[in-house]
Structure formats: C-alpha cells, structure tokens
C-alpha positions, 0 to 999 in steps of 0.5 A, spaced: 365 126 079 360 130 076 354 132 080 348 137 080 347 142 086 340 142 087 336 147 092 330 145 096 325 148 091 328 144 085 332 149 082 339 147 079 344 152 082 350 149 079 354 143 076 360 141 080 366 136 080 365 133 087 370 129 091 367 125 096 373 125 100 374 133 100 372 138 105 367 142 101 360 141 105 353 141 101 350 147 103 344 147 107 337 146 104 341 143 098 342 136 095 347 133 090 345 128 084 347 125 078 343 128 072 348 128 066 343 133 062 342 138 067 344 145 067 344 151 072 337 154 071 333 147 070 328 144 075 328 137 078 321 136 080 323 130 084 322 125 078 324 128 072 328 134 070 325 140 067 330 144 062 330 151 062 327 154 056 328 161 057 335 165 058 339 163 064 341 169 069 347 166 071 349 172 075 342 171 079 344 163 080 351 165 082 348 170 087 343 165 090 349 159 090 353 163 094 354 161 101 356 167 105 355 174 105 363 175 102 361 170 097 355 174 095 359 181 095 364 178 091 358 176 086 356 183 086 363 186 085 364 181 079 358 184 076 360 191 077 367 190 074 370 191 081 373 184 081 375 179 076 372 173 076 375 167 078 378 162 073 
C-alpha cells in the first residue's frame, strides 16, 4: 500500500509501497501517512499538506532519508557518479 514517510518536522521525505507484514522499520522520528497527493519535498503541518512550490533537491531528500552512514555514503557516491543508482 502507498504510504508517505514524513519526518518529525513535517517534511515528506519519501513515498513508498509499504507492506505492514514486512521487515522494514519506520525510522526514528518519522511517521507513515496516507496522503495520496503528497510528494517528496511537500510539508505536512499536522492538518493539511503544503505542496512544494520550488524545485525539489532529490539528492538532499535521499541523503536525509538515509538511515545509516552506509546509505548516506551511497547517496554521495551516486551523486559523484561512483555508484550506479538502484532501480
């Protein structure tokens, strides 16, 4: 099922297909919500979704959504062309 991963400050950091029976764990200080119109970079203010009006820095969002140092290094390596993005 489609869910939106939202950081504690309200930033939508990712849109995912979530399996509640799966092993993936919601990162600390994040929540999952059903917000069909949300995209990375949008903001949830607790009552309504505020759509991003400027260009989204997807690399920054990917970096901030990374849970481990290895994932953050992978994001940097992909940006530098040292690692191919996962499909």
